[in-house]
PDB file of N, CA, C and O in Angstrom:
ATOM      1  N   UNK A   1     153.240 -62.255  61.859  1.00  0.00           N
ATOM      2  CA  UNK A   1     152.636 -62.341  60.552  1.00  0.00           C
ATOM      3  C   UNK A   1     152.832 -61.016  59.829  1.00  0.00           C
ATOM      4  O   UNK A   1     152.741 -59.940  60.420  1.00  0.00           O
ATOM      5  N   UNK A   2     153.091 -61.122  58.587  1.00  0.00           N
ATOM      6  CA  UNK A   2     153.274 -59.908  57.801  1.00  0.00           C
ATOM      7  C   UNK A   2     152.043 -59.688  56.930  1.00  0.00           C
ATOM      8  O   UNK A   2     151.350 -60.626  56.536  1.00  0.00           O
ATOM      9  N   UNK A   3     151.802 -58.420  56.648  1.00  0.00           N
ATOM     10  CA  UNK A   3     150.653 -58.069  55.806  1.00  0.00           C
ATOM     11  C   UNK A   3     151.109 -58.110  54.356  1.00  0.00           C
ATOM     12  O   UNK A   3     151.800 -57.201  53.894  1.00  0.00           O
ATOM     13  N   UNK A   4     150.724 -59.165  53.634  1.00  0.00           N
ATOM     14  CA  UNK A   4     151.162 -59.360  52.258  1.00  0.00           C
ATOM     15  C   UNK A   4     150.151 -58.847  51.244  1.00  0.00           C
ATOM     16  O   UNK A   4     150.242 -59.192  50.066  1.00  0.00           O
ATOM     17  N   UNK A   5     149.187 -58.030  51.671  1.00  0.00           N
ATOM     18  CA  UNK A   5     148.184 -57.544  50.719  1.00  0.00           C
ATOM     19  C   UNK A   5     148.815 -56.514  49.791  1.00  0.00           C
ATOM     20  O   UNK A   5     149.620 -55.678  50.201  1.00  0.00           O
ATOM     21  N   UNK A   6     148.424 -56.606  48.550  1.00  0.00           N
ATOM     22  CA  UNK A   6     148.952 -55.714  47.527  1.00  0.00           C
ATOM     23  C   UNK A   6     147.914 -54.626  47.280  1.00  0.00           C
ATOM     24  O   UNK A   6     146.741 -54.914  47.042  1.00  0.00           O
ATOM     25  N   UNK A   7     148.352 -53.395  47.339  1.00  0.00           N
ATOM     26  CA  UNK A   7     147.437 -52.291  47.067  1.00  0.00           C
ATOM     27  C   UNK A   7     147.745 -51.714  45.694  1.00  0.00           C
ATOM     28  O   UNK A   7     148.894 -51.678  45.254  1.00  0.00           O
ATOM     29  N   UNK A   8     146.714 -51.276  45.050  1.00  0.00           N
ATOM     30  CA  UNK A   8     146.873 -50.665  43.734  1.00  0.00           C
ATOM     31  C   UNK A   8     147.126 -49.177  43.945  1.00  0.00           C
ATOM     32  O   UNK A   8     146.414 -48.538  44.720  1.00  0.00           O
ATOM     33  N   UNK A   9     148.117 -48.621  43.279  1.00  0.00           N
ATOM     34  CA  UNK A   9     148.371 -47.181  43.444  1.00  0.00           C
ATOM     35  C   UNK A   9     147.227 -46.354  42.839  1.00  0.00           C
ATOM     36  O   UNK A   9     146.417 -46.867  42.067  1.00  0.00           O
ATOM     37  N   UNK A  10     147.178 -45.074  43.201  1.00  0.00           N
ATOM     38  CA  UNK A  10     146.075 -44.208  42.767  1.00  0.00           C
ATOM     39  C   UNK A  10     145.993 -44.122  41.258  1.00  0.00           C
ATOM     40  O   UNK A  10     144.897 -44.103  40.698  1.00  0.00           O
ATOM     41  N   UNK A  11     147.136 -44.071  40.591  1.00  0.00           N
ATOM     42  CA  UNK A  11     147.117 -43.944  39.135  1.00  0.00           C
ATOM     43  C   UNK A  11     146.647 -45.238  38.473  1.00  0.00           C
ATOM     44  O   UNK A  11     146.074 -45.206  37.384  1.00  0.00           O
ATOM     45  N   UNK A  12     146.889 -46.379  39.131  1.00  0.00           N
ATOM     46  CA  UNK A  12     146.403 -47.649  38.609  1.00  0.00           C
ATOM     47  C   UNK A  12     144.881 -47.737  38.719  1.00  0.00           C
ATOM     48  O   UNK A  12     144.202 -48.205  37.804  1.00  0.00           O
ATOM     49  N   UNK A  13     144.363 -47.278  39.858  1.00  0.00           N
ATOM     50  CA  UNK A  13     142.914 -47.248  40.026  1.00  0.00           C
ATOM     51  C   UNK A  13     142.271 -46.327  38.998  1.00  0.00           C
ATOM     52  O   UNK A  13     141.212 -46.637  38.451  1.00  0.00           O
ATOM     53  N   UNK A  14     142.916 -45.196  38.740  1.00  0.00           N
ATOM     54  CA  UNK A  14     142.407 -44.234  37.768  1.00  0.00           C
ATOM     55  C   UNK A  14     142.366 -44.843  36.369  1.00  0.00           C
ATOM     56  O   UNK A  14     141.380 -44.691  35.649  1.00  0.00           O
ATOM     57  N   UNK A  15     143.425 -45.523  35.993  1.00  0.00           N
ATOM     58  CA  UNK A  15     143.483 -46.137  34.667  1.00  0.00           C
ATOM     59  C   UNK A  15     142.461 -47.267  34.536  1.00  0.00           C
ATOM     60  O   UNK A  15     141.756 -47.356  33.531  1.00  0.00           O
ATOM     61  N   UNK A  16     142.383 -48.132  35.556  1.00  0.00           N
ATOM     62  CA  UNK A  16     141.429 -49.243  35.512  1.00  0.00           C
ATOM     63  C   UNK A  16     140.003 -48.713  35.445  1.00  0.00           C
ATOM     64  O   UNK A  16     139.185 -49.231  34.685  1.00  0.00           O
ATOM     65  N   UNK A  17     139.697 -47.685  36.233  1.00  0.00           N
ATOM     66  CA  UNK A  17     138.361 -47.096  36.209  1.00  0.00           C
ATOM     67  C   UNK A  17     138.026 -46.478  34.866  1.00  0.00           C
ATOM     68  O   UNK A  17     136.919 -46.657  34.358  1.00  0.00           O
ATOM     69  N   UNK A  18     138.981 -45.745  34.279  1.00  0.00           N
ATOM     70  CA  UNK A  18     138.752 -45.109  32.983  1.00  0.00           C
ATOM     71  C   UNK A  18     138.566 -46.160  31.892  1.00  0.00           C
ATOM     72  O   UNK A  18     137.708 -46.001  31.024  1.00  0.00           O
ATOM     73  N   UNK A  19     139.350 -47.219  31.924  1.00  0.00           N
ATOM     74  CA  UNK A  19     139.208 -48.290  30.935  1.00  0.00           C
ATOM     75  C   UNK A  19     137.844 -48.975  31.112  1.00  0.00           C
ATOM     76  O   UNK A  19     137.178 -49.294  30.127  1.00  0.00           O
ATOM     77  N   UNK A  20     137.434 -49.197  32.360  1.00  0.00           N
ATOM     78  CA  UNK A  20     136.129 -49.811  32.611  1.00  0.00           C
ATOM     79  C   UNK A  20     134.994 -48.957  32.093  1.00  0.00           C
ATOM     80  O   UNK A  20     134.066 -49.467  31.465  1.00  0.00           O
ATOM     81  N   UNK A  21     135.059 -47.658  32.352  1.00  0.00           N
ATOM     82  CA  UNK A  21     134.018 -46.759  31.842  1.00  0.00           C
ATOM     83  C   UNK A  21     134.026 -46.746  30.317  1.00  0.00           C
ATOM     84  O   UNK A  21     132.968 -46.755  29.687  1.00  0.00           O
ATOM     85  N   UNK A  22     135.197 -46.725  29.737  1.00  0.00           N
ATOM     86  CA  UNK A  22     135.289 -46.744  28.272  1.00  0.00           C
ATOM     87  C   UNK A  22     134.710 -48.009  27.670  1.00  0.00           C
ATOM     88  O   UNK A  22     133.991 -47.949  26.672  1.00  0.00           O
ATOM     89  N   UNK A  23     135.014 -49.148  28.261  1.00  0.00           N
ATOM     90  CA  UNK A  23     134.471 -50.409  27.752  1.00  0.00           C
ATOM     91  C   UNK A  23     132.956 -50.475  27.914  1.00  0.00           C
ATOM     92  O   UNK A  23     132.243 -50.929  27.019  1.00  0.00           O
ATOM     93  N   UNK A  24     132.482 -50.020  29.058  1.00  0.00           N
ATOM     94  CA  UNK A  24     131.032 -50.031  29.272  1.00  0.00           C
ATOM     95  C   UNK A  24     130.341 -49.110  28.276  1.00  0.00           C
ATOM     96  O   UNK A  24     129.320 -49.478  27.693  1.00  0.00           O
ATOM     97  N   UNK A  25     130.891 -47.915  28.078  1.00  0.00           N
ATOM     98  CA  UNK A  25     130.276 -46.959  27.152  1.00  0.00           C
ATOM     99  C   UNK A  25     130.326 -47.455  25.710  1.00  0.00           C
ATOM    100  O   UNK A  25     129.410 -47.192  24.931  1.00  0.00           O
ATOM    101  N   UNK A  26     131.394 -48.171  25.351  1.00  0.00           N
ATOM    102  CA  UNK A  26     131.540 -48.603  23.962  1.00  0.00           C
ATOM    103  C   UNK A  26     130.742 -49.862  23.651  1.00  0.00           C
ATOM    104  O   UNK A  26     130.140 -49.959  22.581  1.00  0.00           O
ATOM    105  N   UNK A  27     130.725 -50.817  24.554  1.00  0.00           N
ATOM    106  CA  UNK A  27     130.149 -52.119  24.235  1.00  0.00           C
ATOM    107  C   UNK A  27     128.804 -52.412  24.896  1.00  0.00           C
ATOM    108  O   UNK A  27     128.210 -53.459  24.639  1.00  0.00           O
ATOM    109  N   UNK A  28     128.320 -51.517  25.734  1.00  0.00           N
ATOM    110  CA  UNK A  28     127.047 -51.761  26.402  1.00  0.00           C
ATOM    111  C   UNK A  28     125.969 -50.936  25.735  1.00  0.00           C
ATOM    112  O   UNK A  28     126.146 -49.735  25.536  1.00  0.00           O
ATOM    113  N   UNK A  29     124.866 -51.551  25.388  1.00  0.00           N
ATOM    114  CA  UNK A  29     123.761 -50.801  24.787  1.00  0.00           C
ATOM    115  C   UNK A  29     123.026 -49.985  25.859  1.00  0.00           C
ATOM    116  O   UNK A  29     122.111 -50.481  26.516  1.00  0.00           O
ATOM    117  N   UNK A  30     123.440 -48.737  26.019  1.00  0.00           N
ATOM    118  CA  UNK A  30     122.932 -47.881  27.086  1.00  0.00           C
ATOM    119  C   UNK A  30     121.428 -47.639  26.935  1.00  0.00           C
ATOM    120  O   UNK A  30     120.689 -47.679  27.919  1.00  0.00           O
ATOM    121  N   UNK A  31     120.985 -47.392  25.721  1.00  0.00           N
ATOM    122  CA  UNK A  31     119.562 -47.092  25.517  1.00  0.00           C
ATOM    123  C   UNK A  31     118.702 -48.296  25.894  1.00  0.00           C
ATOM    124  O   UNK A  31     117.647 -48.136  26.507  1.00  0.00           O
ATOM    125  N   UNK A  32     119.142 -49.482  25.537  1.00  0.00           N
ATOM    126  CA  UNK A  32     118.391 -50.680  25.878  1.00  0.00           C
ATOM    127  C   UNK A  32     118.375 -50.906  27.382  1.00  0.00           C
ATOM    128  O   UNK A  32     117.360 -51.324  27.939  1.00  0.00           O
ATOM    129  N   UNK A  33     119.503 -50.629  28.045  1.00  0.00           N
ATOM    130  CA  UNK A  33     119.543 -50.775  29.494  1.00  0.00           C
ATOM    131  C   UNK A  33     118.629 -49.760  30.180  1.00  0.00           C
ATOM    132  O   UNK A  33     117.970 -50.086  31.167  1.00  0.00           O
ATOM    133  N   UNK A  34     118.589 -48.536  29.662  1.00  0.00           N
ATOM    134  CA  UNK A  34     117.697 -47.530  30.244  1.00  0.00           C
ATOM    135  C   UNK A  34     116.236 -47.901  30.034  1.00  0.00           C
ATOM    136  O   UNK A  34     115.412 -47.711  30.929  1.00  0.00           O
ATOM    137  N   UNK A  35     115.909 -48.428  28.860  1.00  0.00           N
ATOM    138  CA  UNK A  35     114.519 -48.834  28.642  1.00  0.00           C
ATOM    139  C   UNK A  35     114.170 -50.044  29.506  1.00  0.00           C
ATOM    140  O   UNK A  35     113.046 -50.147  29.996  1.00  0.00           O
ATOM    141  N   UNK A  36     115.113 -50.953  29.695  1.00  0.00           N
ATOM    142  CA  UNK A  36     114.881 -52.098  30.575  1.00  0.00           C
ATOM    143  C   UNK A  36     114.681 -51.631  32.014  1.00  0.00           C
ATOM    144  O   UNK A  36     113.795 -52.126  32.711  1.00  0.00           O
ATOM    145  N   UNK A  37     115.503 -50.679  32.460  1.00  0.00           N
ATOM    146  CA  UNK A  37     115.331 -50.108  33.797  1.00  0.00           C
ATOM    147  C   UNK A  37     113.953 -49.475  33.930  1.00  0.00           C
ATOM    148  O   UNK A  37     113.284 -49.630  34.952  1.00  0.00           O
ATOM    149  N   UNK A  38     113.532 -48.759  32.888  1.00  0.00           N
ATOM    150  CA  UNK A  38     112.221 -48.117  32.936  1.00  0.00           C
ATOM    151  C   UNK A  38     111.117 -49.158  33.090  1.00  0.00           C
ATOM    152  O   UNK A  38     110.220 -48.990  33.916  1.00  0.00           O
ATOM    153  N   UNK A  39     111.174 -50.230  32.302  1.00  0.00           N
ATOM    154  CA  UNK A  39     110.119 -51.241  32.363  1.00  0.00           C
ATOM    155  C   UNK A  39     110.166 -52.050  33.651  1.00  0.00           C
ATOM    156  O   UNK A  39     109.118 -52.402  34.192  1.00  0.00           O
ATOM    157  N   UNK A  40     111.354 -52.349  34.149  1.00  0.00           N
ATOM    158  CA  UNK A  40     111.475 -53.201  35.326  1.00  0.00           C
ATOM    159  C   UNK A  40     111.233 -52.418  36.617  1.00  0.00           C
ATOM    160  O   UNK A  40     110.612 -52.935  37.546  1.00  0.00           O
ATOM    161  N   UNK A  41     111.714 -51.187  36.680  1.00  0.00           N
ATOM    162  CA  UNK A  41     111.633 -50.426  37.934  1.00  0.00           C
ATOM    163  C   UNK A  41     110.537 -49.367  37.927  1.00  0.00           C
ATOM    164  O   UNK A  41     109.732 -49.300  38.857  1.00  0.00           O
ATOM    165  N   UNK A  42     110.502 -48.553  36.901  1.00  0.00           N
ATOM    166  CA  UNK A  42     109.627 -47.382  36.937  1.00  0.00           C
ATOM    167  C   UNK A  42     108.166 -47.735  36.699  1.00  0.00           C
ATOM    168  O   UNK A  42     107.294 -47.140  37.333  1.00  0.00           O
ATOM    169  N   UNK A  43     107.866 -48.664  35.824  1.00  0.00           N
ATOM    170  CA  UNK A  43     106.465 -49.010  35.560  1.00  0.00           C
ATOM    171  C   UNK A  43     105.790 -49.570  36.813  1.00  0.00           C
ATOM    172  O   UNK A  43     104.684 -49.134  37.132  1.00  0.00           O
ATOM    173  N   UNK A  44     106.400 -50.517  37.542  1.00  0.00           N
ATOM    174  CA  UNK A  44     105.748 -50.964  38.778  1.00  0.00           C
ATOM    175  C   UNK A  44     105.613 -49.858  39.819  1.00  0.00           C
ATOM    176  O   UNK A  44     104.601 -49.785  40.517  1.00  0.00           O
ATOM    177  N   UNK A  45     106.622 -48.996  39.931  1.00  0.00           N
ATOM    178  CA  UNK A  45     106.535 -47.898  40.901  1.00  0.00           C
ATOM    179  C   UNK A  45     105.407 -46.946  40.518  1.00  0.00           C
ATOM    180  O   UNK A  45     104.630 -46.532  41.378  1.00  0.00           O
ATOM    181  N   UNK A  46     105.308 -46.594  39.243  1.00  0.00           N
ATOM    182  CA  UNK A  46     104.230 -45.704  38.806  1.00  0.00           C
ATOM    183  C   UNK A  46     102.869 -46.366  38.964  1.00  0.00           C
ATOM    184  O   UNK A  46     101.894 -45.691  39.294  1.00  0.00           O
ATOM    185  N   UNK A  47     102.783 -47.669  38.737  1.00  0.00           N
ATOM    186  CA  UNK A  47     101.527 -48.388  38.942  1.00  0.00           C
ATOM    187  C   UNK A  47     101.119 -48.347  40.415  1.00  0.00           C
ATOM    188  O   UNK A  47      99.955 -48.098  40.727  1.00  0.00           O
ATOM    189  N   UNK A  48     102.066 -48.588  41.318  1.00  0.00           N
ATOM    190  CA  UNK A  48     101.756 -48.532  42.742  1.00  0.00           C
ATOM    191  C   UNK A  48     101.354 -47.122  43.172  1.00  0.00           C
ATOM    192  O   UNK A  48     100.460 -46.956  44.002  1.00  0.00           O
ATOM    193  N   UNK A  49     102.013 -46.106  42.608  1.00  0.00           N
ATOM    194  CA  UNK A  49     101.638 -44.725  42.926  1.00  0.00           C
ATOM    195  C   UNK A  49     100.220 -44.432  42.453  1.00  0.00           C
ATOM    196  O   UNK A  49      99.450 -43.795  43.172  1.00  0.00           O
ATOM    197  N   UNK A  50      99.867 -44.882  41.269  1.00  0.00           N
ATOM    198  CA  UNK A  50      98.521 -44.660  40.736  1.00  0.00           C
ATOM    199  C   UNK A  50      97.470 -45.364  41.587  1.00  0.00           C
ATOM    200  O   UNK A  50      96.428 -44.787  41.896  1.00  0.00           O
ATOM    201  N   UNK A  51      97.743 -46.607  41.965  1.00  0.00           N
ATOM    202  CA  UNK A  51      96.816 -47.323  42.828  1.00  0.00           C
ATOM    203  C   UNK A  51      96.689 -46.644  44.188  1.00  0.00           C
ATOM    204  O   UNK A  51      95.606 -46.616  44.772  1.00  0.00           O
ATOM    205  N   UNK A  52      97.783 -46.104  44.688  1.00  0.00           N
ATOM    206  CA  UNK A  52      97.742 -45.370  45.951  1.00  0.00           C
ATOM    207  C   UNK A  52      96.888 -44.125  45.848  1.00  0.00           C
ATOM    208  O   UNK A  52      96.142 -43.806  46.774  1.00  0.00           O
ATOM    209  N   UNK A  53      96.987 -43.415  44.730  1.00  0.00           N
ATOM    210  CA  UNK A  53      96.156 -42.223  44.540  1.00  0.00           C
ATOM    211  C   UNK A  53      94.683 -42.588  44.442  1.00  0.00           C
ATOM    212  O   UNK A  53      93.832 -41.883  44.983  1.00  0.00           O
ATOM    213  N   UNK A  54      94.372 -43.694  43.749  1.00  0.00           N
ATOM    214  CA  UNK A  54      92.980 -44.137  43.638  1.00  0.00           C
ATOM    215  C   UNK A  54      92.436 -44.500  45.014  1.00  0.00           C
ATOM    216  O   UNK A  54      91.326 -44.098  45.363  1.00  0.00           O
ATOM    217  N   UNK A  55      93.193 -45.246  45.793  1.00  0.00           N
ATOM    218  CA  UNK A  55      92.709 -45.649  47.120  1.00  0.00           C
ATOM    219  C   UNK A  55      92.606 -44.452  48.055  1.00  0.00           C
ATOM    220  O   UNK A  55      91.685 -44.379  48.868  1.00  0.00           O
ATOM    221  N   UNK A  56      93.534 -43.521  47.949  1.00  0.00           N
ATOM    222  CA  UNK A  56      93.473 -42.321  48.790  1.00  0.00           C
ATOM    223  C   UNK A  56      92.254 -41.476  48.444  1.00  0.00           C
ATOM    224  O   UNK A  56      91.563 -40.990  49.340  1.00  0.00           O
ATOM    225  N   UNK A  57      91.986 -41.299  47.167  1.00  0.00           N
ATOM    226  CA  UNK A  57      90.816 -40.540  46.750  1.00  0.00           C
ATOM    227  C   UNK A  57      89.522 -41.208  47.159  1.00  0.00           C
ATOM    228  O   UNK A  57      88.578 -40.539  47.580  1.00  0.00           O
ATOM    229  N   UNK A  58      89.471 -42.530  47.036  1.00  0.00           N
ATOM    230  CA  UNK A  58      88.276 -43.266  47.448  1.00  0.00           C
ATOM    231  C   UNK A  58      88.051 -43.136  48.948  1.00  0.00           C
ATOM    232  O   UNK A  58      86.919 -42.951  49.396  1.00  0.00           O
ATOM    233  N   UNK A  59      89.124 -43.232  49.722  1.00  0.00           N
ATOM    234  CA  UNK A  59      89.018 -43.107  51.173  1.00  0.00           C
ATOM    235  C   UNK A  59      88.524 -41.715  51.563  1.00  0.00           C
ATOM    236  O   UNK A  59      87.652 -41.576  52.421  1.00  0.00           O
ATOM    237  N   UNK A  60      89.086 -40.687  50.928  1.00  0.00           N
ATOM    238  CA  UNK A  60      88.647 -39.322  51.232  1.00  0.00           C
ATOM    239  C   UNK A  60      87.185 -39.111  50.862  1.00  0.00           C
ATOM    240  O   UNK A  60      86.455 -38.446  51.596  1.00  0.00           O
ATOM    241  N   UNK A  61      86.747 -39.663  49.741  1.00  0.00           N
ATOM    242  CA  UNK A  61      85.354 -39.518  49.327  1.00  0.00           C
ATOM    243  C   UNK A  61      84.419 -40.209  50.316  1.00  0.00           C
ATOM    244  O   UNK A  61      83.410 -39.630  50.717  1.00  0.00           O
ATOM    245  N   UNK A  62      84.741 -41.434  50.710  1.00  0.00           N
ATOM    246  CA  UNK A  62      83.904 -42.154  51.661  1.00  0.00           C
ATOM    247  C   UNK A  62      83.894 -41.469  53.026  1.00  0.00           C
ATOM    248  O   UNK A  62      82.850 -41.364  53.670  1.00  0.00           O
ATOM    249  N   UNK A  63      85.054 -41.010  53.457  1.00  0.00           N
ATOM    250  CA  UNK A  63      85.135 -40.334  54.758  1.00  0.00           C
ATOM    251  C   UNK A  63      84.369 -39.026  54.745  1.00  0.00           C
ATOM    252  O   UNK A  63      83.663 -38.716  55.705  1.00  0.00           O
ATOM    253  N   UNK A  64      84.493 -38.258  53.683  1.00  0.00           N
ATOM    254  CA  UNK A  64      83.769 -36.994  53.575  1.00  0.00           C
ATOM    255  C   UNK A  64      82.265 -37.222  53.547  1.00  0.00           C
ATOM    256  O   UNK A  64      81.515 -36.501  54.206  1.00  0.00           O
ATOM    257  N   UNK A  65      81.821 -38.213  52.794  1.00  0.00           N
ATOM    258  CA  UNK A  65      80.390 -38.530  52.752  1.00  0.00           C
ATOM    259  C   UNK A  65      79.876 -38.967  54.108  1.00  0.00           C
ATOM    260  O   UNK A  65      78.789 -38.558  54.515  1.00  0.00           O
ATOM    261  N   UNK A  66      80.632 -39.787  54.813  1.00  0.00           N
ATOM    262  CA  UNK A  66      80.225 -40.241  56.142  1.00  0.00           C
ATOM    263  C   UNK A  66      80.149 -39.071  57.115  1.00  0.00           C
ATOM    264  O   UNK A  66      79.201 -38.966  57.893  1.00  0.00           O
ATOM    265  N   UNK A  67      81.151 -38.189  57.074  1.00  0.00           N
ATOM    266  CA  UNK A  67      81.143 -37.038  57.985  1.00  0.00           C
ATOM    267  C   UNK A  67      79.982 -36.097  57.687  1.00  0.00           C
ATOM    268  O   UNK A  67      79.343 -35.597  58.613  1.00  0.00           O
ATOM    269  N   UNK A  68      79.699 -35.849  56.410  1.00  0.00           N
ATOM    270  CA  UNK A  68      78.567 -34.979  56.061  1.00  0.00           C
ATOM    271  C   UNK A  68      77.244 -35.601  56.490  1.00  0.00           C
ATOM    272  O   UNK A  68      76.359 -34.920  57.008  1.00  0.00           O
ATOM    273  N   UNK A  69      77.126 -36.912  56.265  1.00  0.00           N
ATOM    274  CA  UNK A  69      75.894 -37.597  56.651  1.00  0.00           C
ATOM    275  C   UNK A  69      75.708 -37.577  58.164  1.00  0.00           C
ATOM    276  O   UNK A  69      74.613 -37.294  58.649  1.00  0.00           O
ATOM    277  N   UNK A  70      76.764 -37.873  58.909  1.00  0.00           N
ATOM    278  CA  UNK A  70      76.642 -37.879  60.367  1.00  0.00           C
ATOM    279  C   UNK A  70      76.383 -36.467  60.900  1.00  0.00           C
ATOM    280  O   UNK A  70      75.653 -36.315  61.880  1.00  0.00           O
ATOM    281  N   UNK A  71      76.956 -35.439  60.285  1.00  0.00           N
ATOM    282  CA  UNK A  71      76.688 -34.065  60.713  1.00  0.00           C
ATOM    283  C   UNK A  71      75.234 -33.694  60.430  1.00  0.00           C
ATOM    284  O   UNK A  71      74.601 -33.029  61.250  1.00  0.00           O
ATOM    285  N   UNK A  72      74.700 -34.110  59.297  1.00  0.00           N
ATOM    286  CA  UNK A  72      73.296 -33.834  58.965  1.00  0.00           C
ATOM    287  C   UNK A  72      72.358 -34.551  59.927  1.00  0.00           C
ATOM    288  O   UNK A  72      71.373 -33.966  60.377  1.00  0.00           O
ATOM    289  N   UNK A  73      72.650 -35.811  60.249  1.00  0.00           N
ATOM    290  CA  UNK A  73      71.827 -36.550  61.213  1.00  0.00           C
ATOM    291  C   UNK A  73      71.885 -35.883  62.575  1.00  0.00           C
ATOM    292  O   UNK A  73      70.862 -35.730  63.242  1.00  0.00           O
ATOM    293  N   UNK A  74      73.100 -35.478  62.995  1.00  0.00           N
ATOM    294  CA  UNK A  74      73.258 -34.797  64.281  1.00  0.00           C
ATOM    295  C   UNK A  74      72.458 -33.499  64.297  1.00  0.00           C
ATOM    296  O   UNK A  74      71.820 -33.178  65.299  1.00  0.00           O
ATOM    297  N   UNK A  75      72.487 -32.746  63.189  1.00  0.00           N
ATOM    298  CA  UNK A  75      71.753 -31.486  63.114  1.00  0.00           C
ATOM    299  C   UNK A  75      70.246 -31.727  63.221  1.00  0.00           C
ATOM    300  O   UNK A  75      69.545 -30.999  63.926  1.00  0.00           O
ATOM    301  N   UNK A  76      69.753 -32.744  62.523  1.00  0.00           N
ATOM    302  CA  UNK A  76      68.317 -33.035  62.559  1.00  0.00           C
ATOM    303  C   UNK A  76      67.880 -33.496  63.952  1.00  0.00           C
ATOM    304  O   UNK A  76      66.813 -33.113  64.434  1.00  0.00           O
ATOM    305  N   UNK A  77      68.714 -34.322  64.596  1.00  0.00           N
ATOM    306  CA  UNK A  77      68.386 -34.778  65.947  1.00  0.00           C
ATOM    307  C   UNK A  77      68.361 -33.599  66.921  1.00  0.00           C
ATOM    308  O   UNK A  77      67.452 -33.482  67.743  1.00  0.00           O
ATOM    309  N   UNK A  78      69.368 -32.727  66.820  1.00  0.00           N
ATOM    310  CA  UNK A  78      69.379 -31.542  67.688  1.00  0.00           C
ATOM    311  C   UNK A  78      68.182 -30.661  67.447  1.00  0.00           C
ATOM    312  O   UNK A  78      67.621 -30.101  68.388  1.00  0.00           O
ATOM    313  N   UNK A  79      67.780 -30.529  66.187  1.00  0.00           N
ATOM    314  CA  UNK A  79      66.608 -29.696  65.847  1.00  0.00           C
ATOM    315  C   UNK A  79      65.340 -30.308  66.444  1.00  0.00           C
ATOM    316  O   UNK A  79      64.517 -29.581  67.000  1.00  0.00           O
ATOM    317  N   UNK A  80      65.164 -31.618  66.343  1.00  0.00           N
ATOM    318  CA  UNK A  80      63.967 -32.264  66.901  1.00  0.00           C
ATOM    319  C   UNK A  80      63.963 -32.196  68.425  1.00  0.00           C
ATOM    320  O   UNK A  80      62.910 -32.051  69.047  1.00  0.00           O
ATOM    321  N   UNK A  81      65.160 -32.302  69.025  1.00  0.00           N
ATOM    322  CA  UNK A  81      65.249 -32.207  70.479  1.00  0.00           C
ATOM    323  C   UNK A  81      64.880 -30.803  70.943  1.00  0.00           C
ATOM    324  O   UNK A  81      64.169 -30.640  71.934  1.00  0.00           O
ATOM    325  N   UNK A  82      65.364 -29.789  70.229  1.00  0.00           N
ATOM    326  CA  UNK A  82      65.050 -28.403  70.622  1.00  0.00           C
ATOM    327  C   UNK A  82      63.570 -28.090  70.373  1.00  0.00           C
ATOM    328  O   UNK A  82      62.976 -27.315  71.122  1.00  0.00           O
ATOM    329  N   UNK A  83      62.969 -28.675  69.342  1.00  0.00           N
ATOM    330  CA  UNK A  83      61.531 -28.469  69.097  1.00  0.00           C
ATOM    331  C   UNK A  83      60.686 -29.165  70.156  1.00  0.00           C
ATOM    332  O   UNK A  83      59.629 -28.664  70.539  1.00  0.00           O
ATOM    333  N   UNK A  84      61.154 -30.331  70.634  1.00  0.00           N
ATOM    334  CA  UNK A  84      60.392 -31.078  71.625  1.00  0.00           C
ATOM    335  C   UNK A  84      60.494 -30.448  73.002  1.00  0.00           C
ATOM    336  O   UNK A  84      59.623 -30.667  73.843  1.00  0.00           O
ATOM    337  N   UNK A  85      61.524 -29.682  73.247  1.00  0.00           N
ATOM    338  CA  UNK A  85      61.706 -29.099  74.579  1.00  0.00           C
ATOM    339  C   UNK A  85      60.906 -27.863  74.816  1.00  0.00           C
ATOM    340  O   UNK A  85      60.976 -27.281  75.899  1.00  0.00           O
TER     341      UNK A  85
END
């Protein structure tokens, strides 16, 4: 079997690529595509990041309050035990 695949020479790839970039730059509304990318990709990502920050802050607040409360209870119990002894 012979390999009948046709390869494009380097200069052909260069020309096709340059023409493709030129056509995209000339006929594609870049600003609209960037705004669409922003609304489709960045807004959900920023929303998830914001929700993550809210949940992280809430978790830290609850954990800190629980630790302070348990430390205060432990301190009071130790104080009553030492007074009773």
